[in-house]
N, C-alpha and C positions, 0 to 999 in steps of 0.2 A: 347972139352968140355969147354964152356966159363965160365968166372967168374960170369957173371950174372945168368947163369943157376944154379951154385952151391949156390949162395946167395938165389935165388928163391926157390930152393928145401929145403934148410935149414930153410928158413922162413916159408914155407908151413908146414914143420914138427912141428916147434915151435907153429905156430898158431893152427894146428890141435890138438896138445897135450893140449894147453890152452883151446881150445873149449871143449874138453872132461872133463877137471878138473872143469871148471866153470859150465858146464852143469850138472855135478854130484852135485855140490853145489846148483844149482837151484832146483834140485829135493828134496834136504833135507830142504833147507830154501830159498824158492823163494822170490825174491824182484825185483822191477822194474829196479833199476840200475844194478843189477847183470844180469838180463835177457838181458838188452840192451847191456851190454859189452860182453856177450856171443855171441849175434848176431853179434857184431862188429868183434870178433875173427873169427867167421864163414865166414863173408865176406872177411876177409884177407886171410883165408885159401883158399877160392875159387880163389881169385885174384892171390895169389902167386903160386898156382898150375897151373893156366892158363899161368902165366908168364914162369914158368919152362918148361911147354909143348911147348910154343912158341919159347923160346930160344933154345930148343933142336931140334924140328922138323919143326918149322916155325909157325907163327901166322896165324890165319884165322878169319873170322867173329865171330864165336862162342867164341874162345879164347879171342879175342879183347873185345867183349861185357862183358864176364865174368870178365876180368881183370878190366875194367872200373867200372862196376856196383859194384863189390865187394869192391874195394879200394877207389873209388871216390864218391860213393853214400851210399851204405849200411853201411860200417864201420864208416865213419865220422859222419853220422847222428845218428847212434846208440850210438857212443861215446858222442855226444852232448846231447842226451836224458839222458844218464846215469849221465852226469855232472849236468844237470838241476835237476835230482832227488836227488842227493846228496847235492848240494849247495842250492837248493830251500827250504826255511823254511816254507813258506806258501803254503797251498793247492791250492790257486789261481795261484801262479807262476808255480807250477808243472803241474797243469792241462793245463795252457796256453802253456807250453813247449811241453807237450804231443800232444796237438791238432795241434799246428803249425808244429812241426817236423814230426809228422805222416803224415799230409797232404802233406807236402813238399816231404817226402820220396815216397809217392804213385805217385805223379805227376812226380817226377824225374825218378823213376823206369820205368814207362810206356814210357816216352820219350826216355830214354837211351836204352830200350829193343826193341823199335819198330821203331825208327828213321832210315831211309834208309842210308846205308853207301855209301861212294864214290866208284868209280870204280878203285881206286888205288890198285896196287898189294901188298899183304902182303909178308913179308919175315921173317927172323930171327932177324931183328933189332927191337928195341922197337917202336911200332906204336904210333905216336902222335895223339892226339884227333883232332887237327886242320886239319889233313890230311884226316882222315877217317870219322869223324862226320860232320853233317851239321851245319848250323849256330845256330840253336836253342839249341842243347845240349852244344855246346861250350860256348855260352853266358850265359846259365843257370849255367854252371860250374864256369865261371869267375865272374859273377856279382851277383849270388845268393848263390850258395852252399859254395864257399870258404869264402866270407865275413861273412856269417851267422855262419859258423863253428868257424872262428877265433874270432868273437865277443863273442859267447857263451863260448868258452874255456877260453878266457881272463877274462870275468866277473866271471865265476865259480872259477877260481884259485884265483882271487883277493879277492872276498868276503870271501872265505874259509880261506885264509891266514890272513885276518883281524879279524876273529872272536875269535881265541884262547885268545886274550888279554882280552875279556869280558867274555868268557865262555870256561874254560879249556877242556870241553868235545869235542871241535872241533879240538884239537891238532892232533888226529889220522887221521882226514879227510884231512889234508893238503897234506901229501905225496900221498894219494889216488887220489885226484883231480889233483894234480900236474902231476902225471904219465899219467892219462887219458887225461888231457889237452894237454900235450906235444904230445901224440899220435895223437890227433885230429889235432893239428897244423901241424904235419909232413904230414898227409894225405891231408891237405888243401894246402900244398906248391905248387903243380903244378898249381892249379887254381889261387893262389895268385901271382905266378910268371908271369903267362899270363896276369893277370889283371894289374900288375905294369909295364909290358913291359920289364922285366929284361932279359938279355941274359945269361941264366944259362943252363947247360946241364941237362935238366929234365930227358931225357932218361937214363942217367947214375945214377941219384940219386933216381929214382922212386922205384926200387926194394929194395935197402938198407933201404930207408925210410919206406917201408911196413914192412920189417923185424923188424926194431926198434919199429915201432908202435905196432906190434903184441906182442913183449916182454913187452912193457910198459902197454899195455891193460891187459895182463895176471897179471902183478904185481898189477895193480889197482884193478882188480877183486878179487885177494887174500886178498888185504887190506880191502875190504868191510866187511869181517868177523869180524873185530875188531870194527866196528862202530855200535852204537845204534841210528839209525836214528830217531826212535820214541821219544827218549829223547832229541835229538838235535834240534828238529823242533819247531814249533811255539806254541804248546799247553801250555807249562809252561810259555813262555814269555807272551802270551795273558792273561792267568789267573793272572800272577803276576802283569801285568800292570793294570788290572781291580781292583785288591785289593790294589794296591799301594806298592807291595813288591819290585818293582824295584827302589823305591826311597831310596837313601842312607840316613842313619841316623848316626849322630855323637853321639855315646853313651858316649863319654867322656865329653860332654858338660853338665853343671849343668842344671837341669830342674825339674819341679814339675810333680807329677804323680797323676792321678785320678783313679777311678775304671775302670776296663777293658771295652773296647768297644765290639762291636758285634763279632770281630775277636778273642777276648780273649787277646788282647794286651793292655798294659797300655799306654795311650796317655797323652801328656803334656797338662795341663790346666792352666788357670790363677787363681788368688786368689779368684775371685768371683765365680768360678765354683765349688770349694770344700768347702762345708759348714762346714765340721768338721775340716779340716786342719791337721789332724793327719796322713794323708797319704803323706804329702809333707815334703821333707827335713828331714824326720825322717826314717821310715822304708824303704821307696822306693826312697828317694831323696838323695841329697848331701848337706852336711853342709858347703861346700865352696861356695855355691850360695851367691852372694852379697846381695840378698834380704832376706837371711835367718834370719838375726838378727831382722829385722823389723817384719817379719812374726812370729818369735818366741815370740816377745813381744805381738803380737796381738793374737796368739794362744798359750797359755802357755802349757808346758808339763803337762800331767795328773799326779796327785799325785802318788807317789810310796808308797807301803805299806811294812811293815816289819812283822816279826813274822810269824804266821800261815797264815795271809792274803797274804803274799808274794807268797804263793804257788797257790793262786787262779788266774787263767789266766784272764787277763783283756780283755773282748771282744772289738774289734775295734769300734763297733757301739752299745754300751750297751744302753739299754732302761731302764730308771729308773722308779720306781714305788713308791708309798707312804710308802712301808715297809722299815724299816731300817736294814733288815737282811743282806744286802750286795747285790752283783751283782747276777742277775739271771743267771742260767746255760744256756749259749747259745754257739753254735759252733763258732769257729773262722771264720774270713772273708773268708778264702779259702773254707771252707765247705759251706758257703752261696753260693759262686760262683759255686761250684760243684753241689749243689742241684738245682740251677737255670738253669743249662744246661739241655736241653731236649735231648732225644736220637737222635734227628735229627742232633745235633752238632757233634756227633761222626763220625770219618772218618776212613775208612778201605781200605786196598789195598792188593792184592795178586800178587806177581811177580813170574813167572814160568821161570826158567833158564834151558835151554838145553845146557849142557857143552860139550866141546871137550873131547875125551876119555882120553887123556894123561894130562889133566889139572884139574882133579877133586880134587886132594889133594891140589893143589895150591889155588883153589877157596874156599875149606873148610877152609883153614888156614886164608884166608882173611875174611871170614864171622865170624870166631871166634873173630877176632880182633875188627871188627866193632860192634858186639853184645856187647862186653865188654864196648866199649865206649858209646853206646846208653844206656846201663843199668846204667852207672855211671853219665851221664850228661843230660838225657832227662826225667824228671819226667812226662811230658805230653805225652810221648810215652807209652801207656798202654800195648800193646802187640807187641813184636818183636821177632818172632820165625822163625828159619830156619828148614825146614823139609827135610828129605831124602825120596825118593820114592822107596820102596822095589822092585816094579815091573818095575821100570825104573831107573837103577843105574846112568844114566847120567843126571838126573834131580834133581834140588833142588827147593823148594818152600819156598818163604819168605812171611810170614803172618804178617801184620802190622795193628795195631789199634791205633788211636790217639784221644785225647780228642776233637779235632776239626781240621778243615783244617789249621788254623793258626799254630797249633802244628806240623802238617805235613810239612808245608812250612819251619818252623824253623828247623825241622829235616833235610830237604834237604840242608839248608844253612850251616850246620855244616861242618868244614873242613875235618873231617875224613870220612864223608859220600861222599863228593865230590871226595875225593881220592879213595874211594872204587869204585864209579861209573866209574872213569877213568881207574883204574888199572885192573878191572875185565874183560874188553872187550876182551883181547886176549884169555881168557879162555871160553868165552860164544859163542856158535854157534847161538842160537836164544833166544829171550826174549818175554814173553807175559805178559802184565800188565793188571790187572783187578781191577777197582775201585769198592768198596763195599758201598752200602747204608745200614748201620746197622739198624736193626729193633728190633726183639725179640731175647732174649738170655737167657740161663740158665747156671749159673756158680756155680759149687759145691765147697765146701771147698777142697783145694788141699794139698798135702804134701809140704814139704819144696821145695824151688827152686832147690836145688841140686838134690833131689830125683826125682823131676818132670822131669828135663832135662836128668838125667841118664836113667829114664824109657823110655823116647822117643827114646833112642838110640843116643842122641847127648848130650854128657856131656860137656857143654861149660865151666863149672867151673873147671873141671879137665883137659880140653883141650885134650881129647882123640879122638875127631873126631866123625864121624858117625858110628853107629852100622851096623852090616852086616844084609842084608835082610833075613828074616826067623826066627829071634830070637824074642821071645815074651818079654814083659816088665819084668824087674826084680823086686823083692820084695822091696818096699820102705823101707827106714830107719825108725826107731822108731820116733814117734812124727809127728805132722802135723803142717801146717802153722797156722798162727794166724787168718786167715780168707780167704774169697774168694779173688782170684787174678783176676783182669780184664785184 
């Protein structure tokens, strides 16, 4: 019993087990990269099984073709396709990779399966492709397959390794693409050695390389469960670039501020743009601006009142009339802004998380922390509620409503939100994001926030976690809120 046979049979068992595990994951949460790497493991299972059979009883035409097709065509091309799916941020890049690699796989499979073999006799030694295949399969392997696999693997590993510096969400993708890229490079080694004309013992290296590639592919497939490819791809980047969110702003520099623009953000303006002058260097600006003294002389502070008049809030844009009775009752500027917003400005989103069975409590603990931070720091986040699903204990639903899309983007830029997005990945099996276009609504006066959250089964204030399915709402405490909560 040869060492090559033992290595081949061990590799076949590892590849078969990995195929079963990744295949089960595909049934629960299918994805293009996961399906591709499952196919790669299946190809390695076939190849290693054929090698074990050949080393034990002797190779033949069927075992030779199965060995070459599984490890030299099916597995490396499937690994390359999965790498393109993970590393490709744009739909154009992923579509081009699918089109090119699928076409190349079809052509190569037909040639490797139908090309006539030479009349050389098979034995128990490793059969070299240069001996048994004709010139077309050999040159296709040397000049097309091996270089294409190497180029795709190196590009995918390189771009993925460079992205965590700009986007921490890509940190978990680095070991995944690294493992799959190394597996693809190991399978491309025989063709690359032939292309470079190196004198290396390919026959002795081929079976161990297939075993190591199977283990690396299994590891990469398991790591895909921690990735949220939909959040790592181009949608947020394109939307941010279109709205100017990716432009850095130095918030420590002194600047003047005017009324909010269409995105709800306050933009800097010059002296000529602000006819009233009271929104600069005062409520919204900085007094260490070098031009503040001159502007203060040009736009003096409004008079301060004492006594009973001091309790009358001064409206930012007060309109004076001929009466001497005082200021008319007008809402402050913020209420003007809120009243000017139409319902079309509101932005909503539902995120449905399917959790791993043993990670539900960890995920609930993380959501309690992020909800506290949102409640404390985000006044423009109108609704941020985490729901349990009694009929699906492994699911959590996050319902979000923001005053506008700018508030949603500001929410995403918060450090605690970015930390939540990165840390929750090991706990989530699948995620479904649904954007909402809010139209009509009816909001009734509600109890206090503590009673409201307790009645829903999720007492965020007391930090008790989710209620058990089947229990109805508890009686609210005495007293109600001061008004409707949006």
